[in-house]
C-alpha positions as a LaTeX table, in Angstrom:
\begin{tabular}{lrrr}
\hline
Residue & $x$ (\AA) & $y$ (\AA) & $z$ (\AA) \\
\hline
Met1 & 8.63 & $-11.64$ & $-24.42$ \\
Thr2 & 5.09 & $-12.40$ & $-25.52$ \\
Glu3 & 3.98 & $-13.07$ & $-29.22$ \\
Ala4 & 2.65 & $-9.54$ & $-29.56$ \\
Ser5 & 5.38 & $-7.69$ & $-28.13$ \\
Ala6 & 7.81 & $-9.62$ & $-30.59$ \\
Asp7 & 5.79 & $-9.31$ & $-33.39$ \\
Ala8 & 5.83 & $-5.31$ & $-32.54$ \\
Arg9 & 10.03 & $-5.39$ & $-32.21$ \\
Pro10 & 11.11 & $-2.87$ & $-34.73$ \\
Thr11 & 14.33 & $-3.47$ & $-36.60$ \\
Thr12 & 16.07 & $-0.20$ & $-35.23$ \\
Thr13 & 15.63 & 1.49 & $-31.74$ \\
Ala14 & 15.38 & 4.70 & $-30.53$ \\
Glu15 & 17.22 & 6.28 & $-27.71$ \\
Ala16 & 15.45 & 7.25 & $-24.59$ \\
Pro17 & 15.74 & 10.74 & $-23.37$ \\
Phe18 & 18.33 & 10.87 & $-20.97$ \\
Val19 & 18.32 & 13.13 & $-17.73$ \\
Pro20 & 21.66 & 13.52 & $-16.36$ \\
Leu21 & 22.27 & 13.77 & $-12.33$ \\
Arg22 & 23.21 & 17.32 & $-12.56$ \\
Lys23 & 19.80 & 18.25 & $-14.10$ \\
Met24 & 17.90 & 16.01 & $-11.61$ \\
Leu25 & 20.06 & 17.78 & $-8.87$ \\
Arg26 & 19.03 & 21.04 & $-10.11$ \\
Gly27 & 15.32 & 19.99 & $-10.00$ \\
Gly28 & 14.99 & 19.06 & $-6.68$ \\
Leu29 & 15.86 & 15.28 & $-6.48$ \\
Leu30 & 17.16 & 15.68 & $-2.91$ \\
Arg31 & 14.51 & 17.99 & $-2.17$ \\
Asp32 & 11.49 & 16.54 & $-3.95$ \\
Pro33 & 12.42 & 13.55 & $-5.50$ \\
Leu34 & 8.84 & 12.45 & $-6.37$ \\
Gln35 & 8.36 & 15.30 & $-8.00$ \\
Thr36 & 11.62 & 15.26 & $-9.98$ \\
Leu37 & 10.21 & 12.03 & $-11.31$ \\
Ile38 & 6.93 & 13.63 & $-12.19$ \\
Asp39 & 8.51 & 16.40 & $-13.93$ \\
Ala40 & 10.99 & 13.96 & $-16.09$ \\
Ala41 & 7.80 & 11.92 & $-17.37$ \\
Asp42 & 6.00 & 15.29 & $-18.10$ \\
Glu43 & 8.77 & 16.83 & $-19.91$ \\
His44 & 8.67 & 13.70 & $-22.09$ \\
Pro45 & 5.43 & 12.74 & $-22.48$ \\
Gly46 & 4.64 & 9.25 & $-23.89$ \\
Lys47 & 8.36 & 8.35 & $-23.67$ \\
Val48 & 10.39 & 5.88 & $-21.55$ \\
Val49 & 12.92 & 8.16 & $-19.74$ \\
Gln50 & 16.46 & 6.98 & $-18.52$ \\
Leu51 & 17.65 & 8.77 & $-15.27$ \\
Ser52 & 20.81 & 9.10 & $-14.18$ \\
Leu53 & 21.31 & 8.00 & $-10.17$ \\
Gly54 & 24.88 & 8.47 & $-9.73$ \\
Thr55 & 26.57 & 5.08 & $-10.69$ \\
Val56 & 23.26 & 3.79 & $-11.42$ \\
Arg57 & 21.03 & 4.65 & $-14.52$ \\
Ala58 & 17.21 & 3.37 & $-14.55$ \\
Phe59 & 14.69 & 3.59 & $-17.00$ \\
Leu60 & 11.60 & 5.47 & $-15.76$ \\
Val61 & 8.22 & 3.66 & $-17.14$ \\
Ser62 & 5.35 & 6.09 & $-16.42$ \\
Glu63 & 3.36 & 6.13 & $-19.78$ \\
Pro64 & 0.36 & 3.59 & $-19.11$ \\
Arg65 & 0.82 & 1.52 & $-22.22$ \\
His66 & 4.33 & 0.94 & $-21.11$ \\
Val67 & 3.33 & 0.32 & $-17.50$ \\
Gln68 & 0.84 & $-2.31$ & $-18.51$ \\
His69 & 3.96 & $-3.83$ & $-21.04$ \\
Val70 & 6.38 & $-4.43$ & $-17.94$ \\
Leu71 & 3.29 & $-5.34$ & $-15.17$ \\
Arg72 & 1.25 & $-7.69$ & $-17.64$ \\
Asp73 & 2.13 & $-8.12$ & $-21.03$ \\
Asn74 & 5.89 & $-9.20$ & $-20.75$ \\
Ala75 & 5.89 & $-9.46$ & $-17.10$ \\
Lys76 & 8.07 & $-12.58$ & $-16.95$ \\
Asn77 & 10.89 & $-10.39$ & $-18.23$ \\
Tyr78 & 10.53 & $-7.94$ & $-15.53$ \\
Thr79 & 11.51 & $-9.50$ & $-12.11$ \\
Arg80 & 11.44 & $-8.60$ & $-8.34$ \\
Ala81 & 14.22 & $-10.62$ & $-8.21$ \\
Gly82 & 18.27 & $-9.63$ & $-9.19$ \\
Asp83 & 19.95 & $-6.47$ & $-7.76$ \\
Asn84 & 16.57 & $-4.78$ & $-6.84$ \\
Met85 & 16.89 & $-1.89$ & $-4.49$ \\
Leu86 & 13.83 & $-2.36$ & $-2.95$ \\
Tyr87 & 12.72 & $-6.10$ & $-2.63$ \\
Lys88 & 16.01 & $-7.19$ & $-1.53$ \\
Ser89 & 15.40 & $-5.18$ & 1.70 \\
Val90 & 11.75 & $-5.88$ & 2.09 \\
Arg91 & 12.54 & $-9.76$ & 1.60 \\
Lys92 & 14.77 & $-9.21$ & 4.83 \\
Leu93 & 11.65 & $-8.89$ & 6.60 \\
Ser94 & 8.87 & $-10.57$ & 4.49 \\
Gly95 & 11.24 & $-13.65$ & 3.51 \\
Glu96 & 10.75 & $-15.79$ & 0.49 \\
Gly97 & 7.25 & $-15.49$ & $-0.13$ \\
Ile98 & 4.53 & $-13.26$ & $-1.82$ \\
Phe99 & 7.51 & $-10.82$ & $-2.49$ \\
Ser100 & 9.68 & $-13.49$ & $-4.25$ \\
Glu101 & 9.41 & $-15.01$ & $-7.57$ \\
Gly102 & 8.64 & $-18.09$ & $-9.35$ \\
Glu103 & 7.05 & $-21.01$ & $-7.47$ \\
Val104 & 8.13 & $-19.93$ & $-4.06$ \\
Trp105 & 5.73 & $-16.69$ & $-4.95$ \\
Glu106 & 3.26 & $-19.00$ & $-6.33$ \\
Ala107 & 2.96 & $-21.61$ & $-3.44$ \\
Ser108 & 2.77 & $-18.38$ & $-1.04$ \\
Arg109 & 0.18 & $-16.72$ & $-3.06$ \\
Arg110 & $-2.03$ & $-19.94$ & $-3.17$ \\
Arg111 & $-1.75$ & $-19.98$ & 0.56 \\
Met112 & $-3.10$ & $-16.44$ & 1.09 \\
Gln113 & $-5.57$ & $-16.23$ & $-1.63$ \\
Pro114 & $-8.29$ & $-17.72$ & 0.06 \\
His115 & $-8.20$ & $-15.50$ & 2.91 \\
Phe116 & $-8.75$ & $-12.37$ & 0.44 \\
Thr117 & $-11.50$ & $-13.44$ & $-2.19$ \\
Ala118 & $-14.31$ & $-11.01$ & $-2.50$ \\
Lys119 & $-16.62$ & $-13.75$ & $-0.92$ \\
Arg120 & $-14.51$ & $-14.05$ & 1.93 \\
Ile121 & $-14.12$ & $-10.55$ & 2.52 \\
Asp122 & $-17.51$ & $-9.59$ & 2.05 \\
Ser123 & $-18.39$ & $-11.94$ & 4.94 \\
Tyr124 & $-16.29$ & $-10.00$ & 7.12 \\
Ile125 & $-17.91$ & $-6.81$ & 6.82 \\
Glu126 & $-20.28$ & $-6.89$ & 9.73 \\
Pro127 & $-17.55$ & $-8.56$ & 12.02 \\
Met128 & $-15.09$ & $-6.02$ & 10.99 \\
Ser129 & $-17.73$ & $-3.13$ & 11.65 \\
Arg130 & $-18.09$ & $-4.79$ & 15.17 \\
Ala131 & $-14.44$ & $-4.90$ & 15.94 \\
Val132 & $-14.16$ & $-1.28$ & 14.58 \\
Asn133 & $-16.79$ & $-0.24$ & 16.98 \\
Ala134 & $-15.25$ & $-2.13$ & 19.84 \\
Ala135 & $-11.94$ & $-0.50$ & 19.29 \\
Leu136 & $-13.79$ & 2.98 & 19.25 \\
Asp137 & $-15.32$ & 2.33 & 22.70 \\
Asp138 & $-11.83$ & 1.38 & 24.05 \\
Leu139 & $-10.93$ & 4.92 & 22.96 \\
Ala140 & $-13.39$ & 6.37 & 25.55 \\
Ile141 & $-13.36$ & 9.83 & 24.43 \\
Pro142 & $-14.71$ & 12.40 & 26.94 \\
Ala143 & $-17.83$ & 14.54 & 26.18 \\
Glu144 & $-15.25$ & 17.69 & 25.72 \\
Gly145 & $-13.03$ & 15.57 & 23.29 \\
Ala146 & $-9.32$ & 14.79 & 23.40 \\
Thr147 & $-6.14$ & 15.22 & 21.14 \\
Leu148 & $-5.14$ & 12.27 & 19.56 \\
Asp149 & $-2.13$ & 11.22 & 17.22 \\
Ala150 & $-4.10$ & 10.34 & 14.12 \\
Gly151 & $-1.49$ & 7.91 & 12.96 \\
Ser152 & $-1.24$ & 5.80 & 16.11 \\
Thr153 & $-4.63$ & 5.85 & 16.62 \\
Thr154 & $-5.96$ & 4.79 & 13.37 \\
Ser155 & $-3.37$ & 2.05 & 13.42 \\
Arg156 & $-4.49$ & 0.76 & 16.29 \\
Ile157 & $-8.20$ & 0.66 & 15.36 \\
Ile158 & $-6.86$ & $-1.28$ & 12.02 \\
Cys159 & $-4.86$ & $-3.40$ & 14.17 \\
Gln160 & $-7.27$ & $-4.35$ & 16.63 \\
Thr161 & $-10.02$ & $-5.04$ & 13.67 \\
Met162 & $-7.67$ & $-7.08$ & 11.64 \\
Thr163 & $-6.55$ & $-9.39$ & 14.49 \\
Thr164 & $-9.79$ & $-9.90$ & 15.29 \\
Val165 & $-11.24$ & $-10.93$ & 12.08 \\
Phe166 & $-8.37$ & $-12.60$ & 10.11 \\
Phe167 & $-6.40$ & $-13.94$ & 13.12 \\
Gly168 & $-9.59$ & $-15.18$ & 15.15 \\
Gly169 & $-8.30$ & $-12.73$ & 18.02 \\
Lys170 & $-5.49$ & $-15.10$ & 18.62 \\
Ile171 & $-2.88$ & $-12.34$ & 18.59 \\
Pro172 & $-3.05$ & $-10.19$ & 21.79 \\
Leu173 & $-3.43$ & $-6.34$ & 21.02 \\
Ser174 & $-0.08$ & $-5.75$ & 22.54 \\
Asp175 & 1.79 & $-7.94$ & 20.28 \\
Ala176 & $-0.09$ & $-6.77$ & 17.10 \\
Met177 & 0.91 & $-3.51$ & 17.97 \\
Thr178 & 4.60 & $-4.57$ & 18.34 \\
Ile179 & 4.31 & $-5.67$ & 14.84 \\
Ile180 & 2.77 & $-2.65$ & 13.45 \\
Glu181 & 5.38 & $-0.21$ & 15.58 \\
Asn182 & 8.33 & $-2.32$ & 14.01 \\
Gln183 & 6.98 & $-2.44$ & 10.47 \\
Glu184 & 6.73 & 1.39 & 10.66 \\
Val185 & 10.58 & 1.23 & 11.65 \\
Val186 & 11.19 & $-1.16$ & 8.83 \\
Ala187 & 9.42 & 1.23 & 6.43 \\
Asn188 & 11.31 & 4.20 & 7.66 \\
Thr189 & 14.91 & 2.65 & 7.61 \\
Leu190 & 14.64 & 1.72 & 4.11 \\
Arg191 & 14.38 & 5.14 & 2.75 \\
Tyr192 & 17.99 & 5.50 & 3.37 \\
Arg193 & 18.84 & 2.90 & 0.59 \\
Leu194 & 16.04 & 3.58 & $-1.62$ \\
Leu195 & 17.39 & 7.21 & $-1.97$ \\
Val196 & 20.87 & 6.14 & $-2.42$ \\
Pro197 & 20.07 & 3.29 & $-4.69$ \\
Phe198 & 23.79 & 2.77 & $-6.01$ \\
Tyr199 & 25.09 & 1.88 & $-2.39$ \\
Pro200 & 26.13 & $-1.71$ & $-2.19$ \\
Asn201 & 23.57 & $-3.58$ & $-0.17$ \\
Ala202 & 26.31 & $-5.78$ & 1.48 \\
Leu203 & 27.94 & $-2.60$ & 3.05 \\
Pro204 & 26.57 & $-0.92$ & 6.38 \\
Phe205 & 24.21 & 1.82 & 5.87 \\
Pro206 & 22.40 & 4.24 & 8.36 \\
Gly207 & 18.98 & 2.67 & 9.71 \\
Asp208 & 20.52 & $-1.25$ & 9.13 \\
Phe209 & 20.69 & $-1.72$ & 13.08 \\
Ala210 & 17.32 & $-0.45$ & 13.59 \\
Phe211 & 15.90 & $-2.40$ & 10.60 \\
Ala212 & 17.63 & $-5.86$ & 12.15 \\
Arg213 & 16.46 & $-4.96$ & 15.45 \\
Ala214 & 12.86 & $-4.44$ & 14.24 \\
Val215 & 12.83 & $-7.86$ & 12.27 \\
Lys216 & 13.95 & $-9.31$ & 15.40 \\
Asn217 & 11.10 & $-7.73$ & 17.48 \\
Ile218 & 8.86 & $-8.94$ & 14.98 \\
Asp219 & 9.66 & $-12.55$ & 14.99 \\
Ala220 & 9.70 & $-12.66$ & 18.91 \\
Val221 & 6.08 & $-12.25$ & 18.69 \\
Val222 & 5.41 & $-14.34$ & 15.46 \\
Tyr223 & 7.33 & $-17.46$ & 16.23 \\
Pro224 & 5.87 & $-18.33$ & 19.43 \\
Leu225 & 2.28 & $-17.86$ & 17.98 \\
Ile226 & 2.97 & $-20.37$ & 15.41 \\
Arg227 & 4.37 & $-22.94$ & 17.78 \\
Lys228 & 1.47 & $-22.60$ & 20.23 \\
Glu229 & $-0.97$ & $-22.83$ & 17.28 \\
Arg230 & 0.72 & $-26.19$ & 15.95 \\
Ala231 & 1.13 & $-27.65$ & 19.66 \\
Asn232 & $-2.70$ & $-27.37$ & 20.03 \\
Pro233 & $-4.15$ & $-27.05$ & 16.64 \\
Ser234 & $-7.57$ & $-25.16$ & 17.00 \\
Gly235 & $-8.99$ & $-26.00$ & 13.37 \\
Asp236 & $-10.28$ & $-22.61$ & 12.98 \\
Pro237 & $-10.69$ & $-21.10$ & 9.35 \\
Asp238 & $-8.50$ & $-17.96$ & 10.55 \\
Ala239 & $-5.17$ & $-16.97$ & 9.14 \\
Leu240 & $-3.14$ & $-18.24$ & 11.66 \\
Ser241 & $-4.65$ & $-21.62$ & 12.05 \\
Thr242 & $-4.79$ & $-22.39$ & 8.46 \\
Leu243 & $-1.11$ & $-21.26$ & 8.00 \\
Ala244 & 0.37 & $-22.78$ & 11.10 \\
Thr245 & $-1.09$ & $-26.19$ & 10.07 \\
Ala246 & $-0.52$ & $-25.94$ & 6.23 \\
Val247 & 1.41 & $-28.65$ & 4.61 \\
Asp248 & 3.59 & $-29.19$ & 1.55 \\
Ala249 & 3.27 & $-31.42$ & $-1.58$ \\
Asp250 & 4.46 & $-34.38$ & 0.92 \\
Gly251 & 2.08 & $-33.83$ & 3.58 \\
Asn252 & 4.76 & $-32.13$ & 5.65 \\
Leu253 & 4.12 & $-29.20$ & 7.97 \\
Leu254 & 5.62 & $-26.21$ & 6.27 \\
Pro255 & 9.02 & $-24.80$ & 7.50 \\
Glu256 & 8.24 & $-22.61$ & 10.33 \\
Arg257 & 9.95 & $-19.63$ & 8.78 \\
Gln258 & 7.84 & $-20.04$ & 5.63 \\
Val259 & 4.62 & $-19.96$ & 8.09 \\
Arg260 & 6.43 & $-16.93$ & 9.63 \\
Asp261 & 6.92 & $-15.15$ & 5.99 \\
Asp262 & 3.37 & $-15.69$ & 5.35 \\
Ile263 & 1.85 & $-14.37$ & 8.41 \\
Val264 & 3.78 & $-11.05$ & 8.28 \\
Ser265 & 2.67 & $-10.47$ & 4.78 \\
Ile266 & $-1.02$ & $-10.93$ & 5.72 \\
Phe267 & $-0.59$ & $-8.80$ & 8.74 \\
Ala268 & 0.87 & $-6.11$ & 6.54 \\
Thr269 & $-1.55$ & $-6.66$ & 3.52 \\
Thr270 & $-4.41$ & $-6.08$ & 6.03 \\
Thr271 & $-3.21$ & $-3.14$ & 8.08 \\
Glu272 & $-0.49$ & $-0.82$ & 6.56 \\
Thr273 & $-2.27$ & 0.39 & 3.40 \\
Thr274 & $-5.42$ & 1.54 & 5.24 \\
Tyr275 & $-3.82$ & 3.05 & 8.14 \\
Asn276 & $-1.38$ & 4.72 & 5.82 \\
Leu277 & $-3.91$ & 6.06 & 3.78 \\
Leu278 & $-6.43$ & 6.91 & 6.44 \\
Ala279 & $-3.74$ & 9.19 & 8.25 \\
Trp280 & $-3.71$ & 11.34 & 5.11 \\
Leu281 & $-7.75$ & 11.72 & 4.92 \\
Trp282 & $-8.12$ & 13.73 & 7.94 \\
Pro283 & $-5.75$ & 16.78 & 6.95 \\
Val284 & $-7.19$ & 16.24 & 3.26 \\
Leu285 & $-10.84$ & 16.51 & 4.47 \\
Glu286 & $-10.11$ & 19.82 & 6.84 \\
Ala287 & $-8.17$ & 21.46 & 3.86 \\
His288 & $-11.50$ & 20.98 & 1.52 \\
Pro289 & $-14.42$ & 21.46 & 3.67 \\
Ala290 & $-16.86$ & 21.13 & 0.92 \\
Ile291 & $-15.80$ & 17.47 & 0.24 \\
Ala292 & $-15.82$ & 16.92 & 3.95 \\
Ala293 & $-19.42$ & 18.23 & 4.37 \\
Arg294 & $-20.60$ & 16.09 & 1.53 \\
Met295 & $-19.06$ & 12.85 & 2.69 \\
Gln296 & $-20.08$ & 13.53 & 6.44 \\
Glu297 & $-23.95$ & 14.28 & 5.36 \\
Glu298 & $-23.60$ & 10.91 & 3.31 \\
Ile299 & $-22.23$ & 8.91 & 6.46 \\
Asp300 & $-24.85$ & 10.64 & 8.60 \\
Ser301 & $-28.03$ & 9.59 & 6.39 \\
Val302 & $-26.61$ & 5.83 & 6.38 \\
Val303 & $-24.63$ & 4.77 & 9.11 \\
Arg304 & $-25.97$ & 5.05 & 12.95 \\
Ala305 & $-23.21$ & 5.50 & 15.67 \\
Gly306 & $-21.77$ & 2.61 & 17.27 \\
Glu307 & $-23.91$ & 0.10 & 15.27 \\
Pro308 & $-22.48$ & $-2.43$ & 13.08 \\
Ile309 & $-22.34$ & $-1.16$ & 9.35 \\
Thr310 & $-23.92$ & $-3.86$ & 6.73 \\
Gln311 & $-22.93$ & $-4.64$ & 3.21 \\
Glu312 & $-26.01$ & $-2.83$ & 1.92 \\
Gln313 & $-25.18$ & 0.62 & 3.88 \\
Leu314 & $-21.31$ & 0.23 & 2.87 \\
Gly315 & $-22.79$ & $-0.10$ & $-0.86$ \\
Arg316 & $-24.55$ & 3.16 & $-0.32$ \\
Leu317 & $-21.58$ & 5.08 & 0.67 \\
Arg318 & $-20.77$ & 5.83 & $-2.72$ \\
Tyr319 & $-18.88$ & 9.38 & $-2.39$ \\
Ser320 & $-16.86$ & 8.15 & 0.54 \\
Lys321 & $-15.70$ & 5.13 & $-1.71$ \\
Met322 & $-15.09$ & 8.12 & $-4.32$ \\
Val323 & $-12.94$ & 9.83 & $-1.70$ \\
Met324 & $-11.10$ & 6.92 & $-0.78$ \\
Asp325 & $-10.01$ & 6.37 & $-4.40$ \\
Glu326 & $-8.94$ & 9.88 & $-5.15$ \\
Leu327 & $-6.76$ & 9.72 & $-1.78$ \\
Val328 & $-5.14$ & 6.72 & $-2.87$ \\
Arg329 & $-4.55$ & 8.24 & $-6.79$ \\
Leu330 & $-2.72$ & 11.24 & $-4.89$ \\
Tyr331 & $-1.03$ & 9.16 & $-2.27$ \\
Pro332 & $-0.40$ & 5.56 & $-3.21$ \\
Ser333 & 0.97 & 3.64 & $-0.41$ \\
Gly334 & 3.05 & 1.56 & $-3.09$ \\
Trp335 & 4.76 & 4.86 & $-4.88$ \\
Leu336 & 7.67 & 2.72 & $-6.08$ \\
Ile337 & 7.47 & $-0.40$ & $-8.11$ \\
Pro338 & 10.88 & $-1.28$ & $-8.90$ \\
Arg339 & 11.76 & $-4.20$ & $-11.63$ \\
Thr340 & 15.09 & $-5.77$ & $-13.25$ \\
Ser341 & 15.03 & $-6.93$ & $-16.82$ \\
Val342 & 15.87 & $-10.40$ & $-17.50$ \\
Glu343 & 16.55 & $-10.60$ & $-21.21$ \\
Asp344 & 16.70 & $-7.46$ & $-23.74$ \\
Asp345 & 13.34 & $-6.23$ & $-24.68$ \\
Val346 & 12.17 & $-2.95$ & $-26.55$ \\
Ile347 & 9.28 & $-0.89$ & $-25.08$ \\
Asp348 & 8.03 & 1.56 & $-27.88$ \\
Gly349 & 11.16 & 1.66 & $-29.80$ \\
Val350 & 13.58 & 1.95 & $-26.86$ \\
His351 & 15.78 & $-0.78$ & $-26.40$ \\
Ile352 & 15.99 & $-2.17$ & $-22.77$ \\
Pro353 & 19.10 & $-4.31$ & $-22.09$ \\
Ala354 & 19.04 & $-7.18$ & $-19.76$ \\
Gly355 & 19.97 & $-6.43$ & $-16.17$ \\
Ser356 & 18.37 & $-3.02$ & $-16.41$ \\
His357 & 16.72 & $-0.99$ & $-13.61$ \\
Ile358 & 13.54 & $-0.23$ & $-14.34$ \\
Ala359 & 11.25 & 2.18 & $-11.83$ \\
Leu360 & 7.71 & 2.43 & $-12.16$ \\
Ser361 & 6.07 & 4.81 & $-9.83$ \\
Pro362 & 2.16 & 5.00 & $-9.45$ \\
Val363 & 2.51 & 8.65 & $-7.77$ \\
Thr364 & 4.24 & 9.97 & $-11.39$ \\
Thr365 & 1.44 & 8.01 & $-13.63$ \\
His366 & $-1.38$ & 9.37 & $-11.38$ \\
Arg367 & $-0.11$ & 13.00 & $-12.11$ \\
Leu368 & 0.68 & 13.02 & $-15.76$ \\
Arg369 & $-0.87$ & 16.05 & $-17.34$ \\
Ala370 & $-1.60$ & 13.83 & $-20.28$ \\
Tyr371 & $-4.03$ & 11.79 & $-18.68$ \\
Trp372 & $-5.32$ & 13.87 & $-15.52$ \\
Asp373 & $-7.11$ & 17.09 & $-15.59$ \\
Arg374 & $-5.46$ & 19.31 & $-12.70$ \\
Pro375 & $-3.60$ & 16.41 & $-11.34$ \\
Asn376 & $-2.06$ & 17.80 & $-8.27$ \\
Glu377 & $-5.71$ & 18.82 & $-6.85$ \\
Phe378 & $-8.13$ & 16.65 & $-4.74$ \\
Asp379 & $-11.09$ & 15.79 & $-6.36$ \\
Pro380 & $-13.16$ & 12.82 & $-5.88$ \\
Glu381 & $-15.78$ & 13.61 & $-8.66$ \\
Arg382 & $-13.04$ & 12.07 & $-10.93$ \\
Phe383 & $-14.13$ & 8.75 & $-9.83$ \\
Ala384 & $-18.09$ & 9.41 & $-10.09$ \\
Pro385 & $-19.81$ & 6.48 & $-11.65$ \\
Glu386 & $-20.86$ & 8.87 & $-14.83$ \\
Gln387 & $-17.53$ & 9.98 & $-15.54$ \\
Pro388 & $-16.20$ & 8.83 & $-18.91$ \\
Lys389 & $-14.11$ & 5.76 & $-18.54$ \\
Arg390 & $-10.26$ & 6.55 & $-18.23$ \\
Gln391 & $-8.47$ & 6.83 & $-21.26$ \\
His392 & $-5.82$ & 3.56 & $-20.21$ \\
Arg393 & $-6.40$ & 0.77 & $-17.40$ \\
Tyr394 & $-2.77$ & 1.80 & $-16.27$ \\
Ala395 & $-3.48$ & 5.54 & $-15.79$ \\
Tyr396 & $-4.46$ & 4.50 & $-12.25$ \\
Tyr397 & $-2.79$ & 1.49 & $-10.62$ \\
Pro398 & $-2.35$ & 2.10 & $-6.82$ \\
Phe399 & $-2.25$ & $-1.48$ & $-6.24$ \\
Gly400 & 0.07 & $-2.58$ & $-8.93$ \\
Gly401 & $-0.94$ & $-4.70$ & $-11.89$ \\
Gly402 & $-0.38$ & $-8.08$ & $-13.60$ \\
Gly403 & $-0.16$ & $-11.21$ & $-11.42$ \\
His404 & 1.76 & $-9.41$ & $-8.64$ \\
Gln405 & $-1.22$ & $-6.94$ & $-8.17$ \\
Cys406 & $-1.81$ & $-6.39$ & $-4.62$ \\
Ile407 & $-3.62$ & $-9.36$ & $-2.92$ \\
Gly408 & $-5.22$ & $-6.90$ & $-0.52$ \\
Met409 & $-6.72$ & $-4.57$ & $-3.00$ \\
Tyr410 & $-10.43$ & $-5.79$ & $-2.67$ \\
Leu411 & $-9.73$ & $-5.60$ & 1.19 \\
Phe412 & $-8.72$ & $-2.04$ & 1.24 \\
Gly413 & $-12.04$ & $-0.83$ & $-0.97$ \\
Ile414 & $-14.18$ & $-2.47$ & 1.78 \\
Glu415 & $-11.79$ & $-1.51$ & 4.79 \\
Ala416 & $-11.04$ & 1.87 & 4.46 \\
Pro417 & $-14.48$ & 3.52 & 3.87 \\
Leu418 & $-15.81$ & 1.29 & 6.61 \\
Val419 & $-13.30$ & 2.54 & 9.31 \\
Ala420 & $-13.68$ & 6.01 & 8.12 \\
Ala421 & $-17.42$ & 5.87 & 8.20 \\
Ala422 & $-17.51$ & 4.36 & 11.88 \\
Ile423 & $-15.42$ & 6.88 & 13.31 \\
Leu424 & $-17.20$ & 10.05 & 11.47 \\
Ala425 & $-20.47$ & 8.70 & 12.66 \\
Arg426 & $-19.43$ & 9.23 & 16.13 \\
Tyr427 & $-17.08$ & 11.83 & 16.08 \\
Arg428 & $-16.05$ & 15.12 & 14.76 \\
Val429 & $-12.29$ & 15.65 & 13.86 \\
Lys430 & $-10.13$ & 18.69 & 13.61 \\
Met431 & $-6.44$ & 18.92 & 13.39 \\
Thr432 & $-4.50$ & 20.84 & 15.66 \\
Glu433 & $-2.44$ & 22.31 & 12.92 \\
Pro434 & $-3.82$ & 23.39 & 9.27 \\
Gly435 & $-2.78$ & 22.30 & 6.16 \\
Ile436 & $-1.85$ & 18.86 & 4.37 \\
Pro437 & 1.81 & 17.43 & 5.29 \\
Asp438 & 4.59 & 16.91 & 2.99 \\
Tyr439 & 5.22 & 13.38 & 2.09 \\
Lys440 & 8.16 & 11.36 & 3.40 \\
Leu441 & 9.65 & 8.49 & 1.17 \\
Ala442 & 9.85 & 5.28 & 2.79 \\
Ala443 & 8.95 & 1.62 & 1.84 \\
Ser444 & 5.44 & 3.36 & 1.29 \\
Leu445 & 4.48 & 7.07 & 0.98 \\
Arg446 & 3.60 & 8.52 & 4.33 \\
Pro447 & 3.28 & 11.97 & 5.70 \\
Asn448 & 6.66 & 13.49 & 6.83 \\
Lys449 & 5.46 & 14.26 & 10.60 \\
Arg450 & 3.03 & 13.04 & 12.96 \\
Ile451 & $-0.43$ & 14.45 & 12.57 \\
Tyr452 & $-2.74$ & 15.39 & 15.92 \\
Met453 & $-6.48$ & 15.41 & 15.57 \\
Thr454 & $-9.07$ & 16.96 & 18.12 \\
Val455 & $-11.70$ & 14.33 & 18.46 \\
Thr456 & $-15.22$ & 15.21 & 19.81 \\
Pro457 & $-18.22$ & 13.18 & 20.08 \\
Ala458 & $-21.00$ & 14.29 & 17.65 \\
Gln459 & $-24.22$ & 15.04 & 18.51 \\
Gln460 & $-25.77$ & 12.10 & 17.56 \\
Pro461 & $-25.72$ & 9.63 & 20.48 \\
Val462 & $-24.11$ & 6.05 & 19.98 \\
Gly463 & $-26.59$ & 3.55 & 19.03 \\
Ala464 & $-29.45$ & 6.02 & 18.66 \\
\hline
\end{tabular}
């Protein structure tokens, strides 16, 4: 516990408001679990709330001050290790690296960090833009337009871009898409265990076979890449080359498994959040025509279709950035951040026993009525530069916080508006079905169905 937290410990503790399982079921836990969490937090503003999930009880931490306590002020007491319902499963894919704890996590983070500095990402802007345009060229949209799967099309564009920029073009697109597609399988199969957190991890469960097969498919792509690079080191500064040839403190090459874990983590970091969020963008824009028109007008005034977007131009896409910030407020990819308490603690008077399950949910905090006006409405103006500063730093934390804050946060702020602008500079997008889809809970928050869009070339000729 931090010194500040210890000084604040009261001599007596209060009971957390308790929501029994029957009330949660009546409130729609199975039908709409996120809204159930939001309702529990709103009914007890500013409180840590204890939820019954059958044989498991969890403390829901949604008040921004309390979120800061768990993720930053006393983070050492709240671990991703232990009997953690999400990270045990995630580590079956990503291994003991950036999703672990302690020295292993620190070493993995140090190896990956150079690829995610602001200076490095800024230097990628124009290469990323050229790669996006090349991916759009490959779509070969005819003059009369075409109907596309929004999710798979966006993921293909982002995948082609990131493998070019981050991995030096050394991962063939077909192999990269294999990784993407199997990551999707992993994310979807995890939802079964997330929705039944009391089920023993060691016992078989629906989705386990598909999960194992997806991990095997990813390994079949990644391990040969590592071995090929090690057999003929290129000395290039891309992520594949630097990680494949990384050494430990004794100068020995890292175990293949560790390199594999780091590469899988970087691949997920550079692709998943952006393509997941952009899947929501198209139906959201169609549902808000005034917002869509303003964003389109800005893009048309700044970006020339088919030409690379410069850092200066990207900086002028201010409203587009506001749209992305609001999008990630309502639909944060990391909707759940579970932790386990190591030792007894007290959060705002509530005793947290050692070994307790802690559930933090950015979706819940981002929709608290106490901190957000009209919390369920999509309004990019919340993020206008002239708006007053938010009441608390952790009222908005779509990328987590503290030492474990997502390493790709700055990349997302560049990548998402850049990809969206490149697409909207060339094409006009219309949904085949109106309306914003409901969400689906998986390892990340995603639409509950495939989204199809009709893409038609804009009036502005490419490169004009």
